[in-house]
Backbone atoms as SQL, in Angstrom:
CREATE TABLE atoms (id INTEGER PRIMARY KEY, chain TEXT, resi INTEGER, resn TEXT, atom TEXT, x REAL, y REAL, z REAL);
INSERT INTO atoms VALUES
  (1, 'A', 1, 'MET', 'N', 33.227, 99.331, 11.790),
  (2, 'A', 1, 'MET', 'CA', 32.475, 99.685, 10.553),
  (3, 'A', 1, 'MET', 'C', 32.187, 98.476, 9.830),
  (4, 'A', 2, 'ALA', 'N', 30.912, 98.194, 9.718),
  (5, 'A', 2, 'ALA', 'CA', 30.448, 96.980, 9.056),
  (6, 'A', 2, 'ALA', 'C', 30.649, 96.950, 7.498),
  (7, 'A', 3, 'SER', 'N', 30.496, 98.034, 6.912),
  (8, 'A', 3, 'SER', 'CA', 30.689, 98.250, 5.471),
  (9, 'A', 3, 'SER', 'C', 31.246, 99.551, 5.179),
  (10, 'A', 4, 'THR', 'N', 32.470, 99.558, 4.580),
  (11, 'A', 4, 'THR', 'CA', 32.992, 100.878, 4.131),
  (12, 'A', 4, 'THR', 'C', 32.326, 101.371, 2.988),
  (13, 'A', 5, 'ASP', 'N', 31.793, 100.664, 2.119),
  (14, 'A', 5, 'ASP', 'CA', 31.014, 101.094, 0.814),
  (15, 'A', 5, 'ASP', 'C', 29.759, 101.904, 1.261),
  (16, 'A', 6, 'VAL', 'N', 29.012, 101.228, 2.273),
  (17, 'A', 6, 'VAL', 'CA', 27.907, 101.822, 2.719),
  (18, 'A', 6, 'VAL', 'C', 28.220, 103.293, 3.518),
  (19, 'A', 7, 'PHE', 'N', 29.227, 103.268, 4.297),
  (20, 'A', 7, 'PHE', 'CA', 29.705, 104.348, 5.025),
  (21, 'A', 7, 'PHE', 'C', 30.023, 105.491, 4.182),
  (22, 'A', 8, 'LEU', 'N', 30.857, 105.203, 3.155),
  (23, 'A', 8, 'LEU', 'CA', 31.203, 106.287, 2.127),
  (24, 'A', 8, 'LEU', 'C', 30.082, 106.866, 1.288),
  (25, 'A', 9, 'ARG', 'N', 29.078, 106.064, 1.214),
  (26, 'A', 9, 'ARG', 'CA', 27.883, 106.583, 0.436),
  (27, 'A', 9, 'ARG', 'C', 27.022, 107.595, 1.299),
  (28, 'A', 10, 'GLN', 'N', 27.201, 107.503, 2.630),
  (29, 'A', 10, 'GLN', 'CA', 26.485, 108.419, 3.480),
  (30, 'A', 10, 'GLN', 'C', 26.904, 109.909, 3.325),
  (31, 'A', 11, 'ASP', 'N', 26.086, 110.866, 3.682),
  (32, 'A', 11, 'ASP', 'CA', 26.306, 112.249, 3.527),
  (33, 'A', 11, 'ASP', 'C', 27.477, 112.620, 4.575),
  (34, 'A', 12, 'ALA', 'N', 27.911, 113.734, 4.346),
  (35, 'A', 12, 'ALA', 'CA', 29.180, 114.261, 5.109),
  (36, 'A', 12, 'ALA', 'C', 28.846, 114.432, 6.503),
  (37, 'A', 13, 'ALA', 'N', 27.693, 114.941, 6.843),
  (38, 'A', 13, 'ALA', 'CA', 27.216, 115.105, 8.239),
  (39, 'A', 13, 'ALA', 'C', 27.157, 113.744, 9.024),
  (40, 'A', 14, 'TYR', 'N', 26.757, 112.645, 8.355),
  (41, 'A', 14, 'TYR', 'CA', 26.657, 111.350, 8.946),
  (42, 'A', 14, 'TYR', 'C', 28.128, 110.925, 9.156),
  (43, 'A', 15, 'ARG', 'N', 28.975, 110.931, 8.221),
  (44, 'A', 15, 'ARG', 'CA', 30.302, 110.454, 8.318),
  (45, 'A', 15, 'ARG', 'C', 31.075, 111.237, 9.428),
  (46, 'A', 16, 'GLU', 'N', 30.790, 112.450, 9.532),
  (47, 'A', 16, 'GLU', 'CA', 31.419, 113.393, 10.516),
  (48, 'A', 16, 'GLU', 'C', 30.859, 112.913, 11.995),
  (49, 'A', 17, 'SER', 'N', 29.625, 112.572, 12.061),
  (50, 'A', 17, 'SER', 'CA', 29.019, 112.055, 13.318),
  (51, 'A', 17, 'SER', 'C', 29.632, 110.781, 13.764),
  (52, 'A', 18, 'VAL', 'N', 30.064, 109.892, 12.825),
  (53, 'A', 18, 'VAL', 'CA', 30.782, 108.713, 13.200),
  (54, 'A', 18, 'VAL', 'C', 32.285, 108.667, 13.437),
  (55, 'A', 19, 'LEU', 'N', 32.832, 109.444, 12.643),
  (56, 'A', 19, 'LEU', 'CA', 34.366, 109.605, 12.690),
  (57, 'A', 19, 'LEU', 'C', 34.645, 111.096, 12.605),
  (58, 'A', 20, 'PRO', 'N', 34.417, 111.897, 13.767),
  (59, 'A', 20, 'PRO', 'CA', 34.638, 113.208, 13.943),
  (60, 'A', 20, 'PRO', 'C', 36.013, 113.639, 13.506),
  (61, 'A', 21, 'ASN', 'N', 36.172, 114.803, 12.767),
  (62, 'A', 21, 'ASN', 'CA', 37.537, 115.185, 12.402),
  (63, 'A', 21, 'ASN', 'C', 38.379, 115.493, 13.577),
  (64, 'A', 22, 'ALA', 'N', 37.693, 115.988, 14.679),
  (65, 'A', 22, 'ALA', 'CA', 38.266, 116.326, 15.975),
  (66, 'A', 22, 'ALA', 'C', 38.954, 115.116, 16.546),
  (67, 'A', 23, 'VAL', 'N', 38.622, 113.931, 16.371),
  (68, 'A', 23, 'VAL', 'CA', 39.265, 112.850, 16.842),
  (69, 'A', 23, 'VAL', 'C', 40.200, 112.291, 15.979),
  (70, 'A', 24, 'ARG', 'N', 41.641, 112.442, 16.348),
  (71, 'A', 24, 'ARG', 'CA', 42.590, 112.041, 15.455),
  (72, 'A', 24, 'ARG', 'C', 43.232, 110.738, 15.926),
  (73, 'A', 25, 'LYS', 'N', 42.872, 110.079, 16.977),
  (74, 'A', 25, 'LYS', 'CA', 43.501, 108.967, 17.501),
  (75, 'A', 25, 'LYS', 'C', 42.558, 107.860, 17.285),
  (76, 'A', 26, 'ARG', 'N', 42.782, 107.056, 16.245),
  (77, 'A', 26, 'ARG', 'CA', 41.941, 105.909, 15.777),
  (78, 'A', 26, 'ARG', 'C', 42.644, 104.707, 15.513),
  (79, 'A', 27, 'VAL', 'N', 42.014, 103.555, 15.778),
  (80, 'A', 27, 'VAL', 'CA', 42.769, 102.263, 15.534),
  (81, 'A', 27, 'VAL', 'C', 41.719, 101.487, 14.715),
  (82, 'A', 28, 'ALA', 'N', 42.291, 100.802, 13.580),
  (83, 'A', 28, 'ALA', 'CA', 41.555, 99.904, 12.774),
  (84, 'A', 28, 'ALA', 'C', 42.183, 98.595, 12.859),
  (85, 'A', 29, 'VAL', 'N', 41.456, 97.533, 12.738),
  (86, 'A', 29, 'VAL', 'CA', 41.933, 96.233, 12.891),
  (87, 'A', 29, 'VAL', 'C', 41.331, 95.549, 11.558),
  (88, 'A', 30, 'GLU', 'N', 42.269, 94.944, 10.787),
  (89, 'A', 30, 'GLU', 'CA', 41.879, 94.344, 9.477),
  (90, 'A', 30, 'GLU', 'C', 42.544, 93.044, 9.333),
  (91, 'A', 31, 'ALA', 'N', 42.051, 92.009, 9.139),
  (92, 'A', 31, 'ALA', 'CA', 42.649, 90.752, 8.891),
  (93, 'A', 31, 'ALA', 'C', 43.124, 90.577, 7.368),
  (94, 'A', 32, 'GLY', 'N', 43.687, 91.689, 6.853),
  (95, 'A', 32, 'GLY', 'CA', 44.103, 91.744, 5.509),
  (96, 'A', 32, 'GLY', 'C', 44.909, 92.989, 5.287),
  (97, 'A', 33, 'VAL', 'N', 44.955, 93.508, 3.959),
  (98, 'A', 33, 'VAL', 'CA', 45.821, 94.658, 3.778),
  (99, 'A', 33, 'VAL', 'C', 45.400, 95.920, 4.647),
  (100, 'A', 34, 'THR', 'N', 46.336, 96.504, 5.235),
  (101, 'A', 34, 'THR', 'CA', 46.058, 97.666, 6.101),
  (102, 'A', 34, 'THR', 'C', 45.982, 99.048, 5.449),
  (103, 'A', 35, 'GLY', 'N', 46.560, 99.250, 4.333),
  (104, 'A', 35, 'GLY', 'CA', 46.681, 100.586, 3.685),
  (105, 'A', 35, 'GLY', 'C', 45.410, 101.207, 3.512),
  (106, 'A', 36, 'PHE', 'N', 44.413, 100.416, 3.052),
  (107, 'A', 36, 'PHE', 'CA', 42.968, 100.835, 2.882),
  (108, 'A', 36, 'PHE', 'C', 42.459, 101.644, 3.967),
  (109, 'A', 37, 'TRP', 'N', 42.723, 101.341, 5.237),
  (110, 'A', 37, 'TRP', 'CA', 42.307, 101.964, 6.486),
  (111, 'A', 37, 'TRP', 'C', 42.791, 103.245, 6.771),
  (112, 'A', 38, 'ARG', 'N', 43.824, 103.718, 6.162),
  (113, 'A', 38, 'ARG', 'CA', 44.545, 104.983, 6.358),
  (114, 'A', 38, 'ARG', 'C', 43.640, 106.180, 6.149),
  (115, 'A', 39, 'GLN', 'N', 42.640, 106.035, 5.070),
  (116, 'A', 39, 'GLN', 'CA', 41.688, 107.003, 4.855),
  (117, 'A', 39, 'GLN', 'C', 40.712, 107.183, 6.059),
  (118, 'A', 40, 'PHE', 'N', 40.560, 106.238, 6.928),
  (119, 'A', 40, 'PHE', 'CA', 39.571, 106.355, 8.164),
  (120, 'A', 40, 'PHE', 'C', 40.421, 106.657, 9.358),
  (121, 'A', 41, 'VAL', 'N', 41.650, 106.142, 9.535),
  (122, 'A', 41, 'VAL', 'CA', 42.385, 106.508, 10.744),
  (123, 'A', 41, 'VAL', 'C', 43.368, 107.667, 10.636),
  (124, 'A', 42, 'GLY', 'N', 43.662, 108.046, 9.401),
  (125, 'A', 42, 'GLY', 'CA', 44.563, 109.049, 9.217),
  (126, 'A', 42, 'GLY', 'C', 45.942, 108.888, 9.552),
  (127, 'A', 43, 'LEU', 'N', 46.789, 109.704, 9.468),
  (128, 'A', 43, 'LEU', 'CA', 48.317, 109.524, 9.573),
  (129, 'A', 43, 'LEU', 'C', 48.661, 109.352, 11.096),
  (130, 'A', 44, 'ASP', 'N', 47.779, 109.923, 11.998),
  (131, 'A', 44, 'ASP', 'CA', 48.013, 109.806, 13.419),
  (132, 'A', 44, 'ASP', 'C', 47.502, 108.580, 14.068),
  (133, 'A', 45, 'GLY', 'N', 46.662, 107.809, 13.250),
  (134, 'A', 45, 'GLY', 'CA', 46.103, 106.601, 13.724),
  (135, 'A', 45, 'GLY', 'C', 46.972, 105.335, 13.681),
  (136, 'A', 46, 'ALA', 'N', 46.525, 104.129, 13.975),
  (137, 'A', 46, 'ALA', 'CA', 47.180, 102.982, 13.842),
  (138, 'A', 46, 'ALA', 'C', 46.226, 101.920, 13.060),
  (139, 'A', 47, 'VAL', 'N', 46.963, 101.090, 12.420),
  (140, 'A', 47, 'VAL', 'CA', 46.146, 99.981, 11.619),
  (141, 'A', 47, 'VAL', 'C', 46.926, 98.682, 11.878),
  (142, 'A', 48, 'ILE', 'N', 46.120, 97.726, 12.508),
  (143, 'A', 48, 'ILE', 'CA', 46.708, 96.448, 12.819),
  (144, 'A', 48, 'ILE', 'C', 46.149, 95.521, 11.799),
  (145, 'A', 49, 'GLY', 'N', 47.081, 94.719, 11.132),
  (146, 'A', 49, 'GLY', 'CA', 46.603, 93.844, 10.162),
  (147, 'A', 49, 'GLY', 'C', 47.768, 92.951, 9.365),
  (148, 'A', 50, 'ILE', 'N', 47.426, 92.453, 8.401),
  (149, 'A', 50, 'ILE', 'CA', 48.436, 91.617, 7.690),
  (150, 'A', 50, 'ILE', 'C', 48.701, 92.321, 6.264),
  (151, 'A', 51, 'ASP', 'N', 49.994, 92.561, 6.015),
  (152, 'A', 51, 'ASP', 'CA', 50.421, 93.086, 4.761),
  (153, 'A', 51, 'ASP', 'C', 51.359, 92.301, 4.039),
  (154, 'A', 52, 'THR', 'N', 51.345, 90.970, 4.140),
  (155, 'A', 52, 'THR', 'CA', 52.081, 90.000, 3.461),
  (156, 'A', 52, 'THR', 'C', 51.149, 88.863, 3.032),
  (157, 'A', 53, 'CYS', 'N', 51.593, 88.083, 2.220),
  (158, 'A', 53, 'CYS', 'CA', 50.770, 86.870, 1.777),
  (159, 'A', 53, 'CYS', 'C', 51.604, 85.630, 2.001),
  (160, 'A', 54, 'GLY', 'N', 51.014, 84.483, 1.920),
  (161, 'A', 54, 'GLY', 'CA', 51.698, 83.246, 1.757),
  (162, 'A', 54, 'GLY', 'C', 51.622, 82.490, 3.140),
  (163, 'A', 55, 'ALA', 'N', 51.237, 83.052, 4.216),
  (164, 'A', 55, 'ALA', 'CA', 51.213, 82.288, 5.495),
  (165, 'A', 55, 'ALA', 'C', 49.936, 81.388, 5.403),
  (166, 'A', 56, 'SER', 'N', 50.072, 80.320, 5.988),
  (167, 'A', 56, 'SER', 'CA', 48.979, 79.383, 5.986),
  (168, 'A', 56, 'SER', 'C', 49.031, 78.698, 7.370),
  (169, 'A', 57, 'ALA', 'N', 47.920, 78.892, 8.212),
  (170, 'A', 57, 'ALA', 'CA', 47.645, 78.255, 9.507),
  (171, 'A', 57, 'ALA', 'C', 46.230, 78.546, 9.904),
  (172, 'A', 58, 'PRO', 'N', 45.892, 77.895, 10.952),
  (173, 'A', 58, 'PRO', 'CA', 44.489, 78.209, 11.574),
  (174, 'A', 58, 'PRO', 'C', 44.517, 79.718, 11.935),
  (175, 'A', 59, 'ALA', 'N', 43.407, 80.430, 11.783),
  (176, 'A', 59, 'ALA', 'CA', 43.258, 81.864, 12.007),
  (177, 'A', 59, 'ALA', 'C', 43.767, 82.271, 13.406),
  (178, 'A', 60, 'ASP', 'N', 43.575, 81.529, 14.432),
  (179, 'A', 60, 'ASP', 'CA', 43.986, 81.919, 15.793),
  (180, 'A', 60, 'ASP', 'C', 45.596, 82.012, 15.756),
  (181, 'A', 61, 'GLN', 'N', 46.218, 81.103, 15.144),
  (182, 'A', 61, 'GLN', 'CA', 47.674, 81.072, 15.056),
  (183, 'A', 61, 'GLN', 'C', 48.189, 82.223, 14.184),
  (184, 'A', 62, 'LEU', 'N', 47.478, 82.470, 13.089),
  (185, 'A', 62, 'LEU', 'CA', 47.916, 83.590, 12.091),
  (186, 'A', 62, 'LEU', 'C', 47.707, 84.981, 12.857),
  (187, 'A', 63, 'TYR', 'N', 46.551, 85.091, 13.502),
  (188, 'A', 63, 'TYR', 'CA', 46.347, 86.434, 14.280),
  (189, 'A', 63, 'TYR', 'C', 47.415, 86.655, 15.246),
  (190, 'A', 64, 'LYS', 'N', 47.826, 85.544, 16.031),
  (191, 'A', 64, 'LYS', 'CA', 48.893, 85.791, 17.040),
  (192, 'A', 64, 'LYS', 'C', 50.222, 86.143, 16.376),
  (193, 'A', 65, 'HIS', 'N', 50.501, 85.441, 15.364),
  (194, 'A', 65, 'HIS', 'CA', 51.839, 85.669, 14.553),
  (195, 'A', 65, 'HIS', 'C', 51.839, 87.086, 14.040),
  (196, 'A', 66, 'PHE', 'N', 50.744, 87.559, 13.493),
  (197, 'A', 66, 'PHE', 'CA', 50.817, 88.926, 12.912),
  (198, 'A', 66, 'PHE', 'C', 50.346, 90.117, 13.940),
  (199, 'A', 67, 'GLY', 'N', 50.109, 89.644, 15.163),
  (200, 'A', 67, 'GLY', 'CA', 49.881, 90.681, 16.145),
  (201, 'A', 67, 'GLY', 'C', 48.416, 91.263, 16.144),
  (202, 'A', 68, 'ILE', 'N', 47.525, 90.364, 15.603),
  (203, 'A', 68, 'ILE', 'CA', 46.083, 90.826, 15.669),
  (204, 'A', 68, 'ILE', 'C', 45.524, 90.170, 16.918),
  (205, 'A', 69, 'THR', 'N', 45.737, 90.748, 17.940),
  (206, 'A', 69, 'THR', 'CA', 45.265, 90.236, 19.305),
  (207, 'A', 69, 'THR', 'C', 44.814, 91.454, 20.078),
  (208, 'A', 70, 'THR', 'N', 43.935, 91.061, 21.047),
  (209, 'A', 70, 'THR', 'CA', 43.410, 92.077, 21.961),
  (210, 'A', 70, 'THR', 'C', 44.563, 92.918, 22.670),
  (211, 'A', 71, 'ALA', 'N', 45.571, 92.265, 23.128),
  (212, 'A', 71, 'ALA', 'CA', 46.680, 92.890, 23.752),
  (213, 'A', 71, 'ALA', 'C', 47.361, 94.006, 22.793),
  (214, 'A', 72, 'HIS', 'N', 47.602, 93.483, 21.551),
  (215, 'A', 72, 'HIS', 'CA', 48.135, 94.419, 20.618),
  (216, 'A', 72, 'HIS', 'C', 47.323, 95.688, 20.196),
  (217, 'A', 73, 'VAL', 'N', 46.017, 95.358, 20.147),
  (218, 'A', 73, 'VAL', 'CA', 45.048, 96.577, 19.926),
  (219, 'A', 73, 'VAL', 'C', 45.064, 97.487, 21.053),
  (220, 'A', 74, 'VAL', 'N', 45.002, 96.955, 22.259),
  (221, 'A', 74, 'VAL', 'CA', 44.973, 97.768, 23.510),
  (222, 'A', 74, 'VAL', 'C', 46.376, 98.594, 23.482),
  (223, 'A', 75, 'GLU', 'N', 47.472, 97.876, 23.194),
  (224, 'A', 75, 'GLU', 'CA', 48.727, 98.594, 23.224),
  (225, 'A', 75, 'GLU', 'C', 48.868, 99.768, 22.158),
  (226, 'A', 76, 'ALA', 'N', 48.333, 99.415, 21.029),
  (227, 'A', 76, 'ALA', 'CA', 48.268, 100.453, 19.956),
  (228, 'A', 76, 'ALA', 'C', 47.430, 101.673, 20.323),
  (229, 'A', 77, 'ALA', 'N', 46.226, 101.416, 21.039),
  (230, 'A', 77, 'ALA', 'CA', 45.314, 102.615, 21.458),
  (231, 'A', 77, 'ALA', 'C', 46.052, 103.298, 22.402),
  (232, 'A', 78, 'LYS', 'N', 46.574, 102.717, 23.466),
  (233, 'A', 78, 'LYS', 'CA', 47.282, 103.379, 24.482),
  (234, 'A', 78, 'LYS', 'C', 48.462, 104.171, 23.928),
  (235, 'A', 79, 'SER', 'N', 49.136, 103.653, 23.001),
  (236, 'A', 79, 'SER', 'CA', 50.316, 104.348, 22.379),
  (237, 'A', 79, 'SER', 'C', 49.962, 105.728, 21.652),
  (238, 'A', 80, 'LEU', 'N', 48.715, 105.749, 21.288),
  (239, 'A', 80, 'LEU', 'CA', 48.191, 107.007, 20.664),
  (240, 'A', 80, 'LEU', 'C', 47.971, 108.030, 21.548);
């Protein structure tokens, strides 16, 4: 989802076509606070991201440290 603001301004039919209510297993990846994404993945989904502050390093090192990796995303999706 490129812009949550734009998505949320769309009508209900469009939002349903993109995120159907029947699909309960969703994964969001955010290089920041994860709580915001619960509205899109629901309680049955998974959100991978960073919920702490103060870490400083190159992005690739931070992503690995916080589990924002392809392997972790695949693992999360399979676990759902």
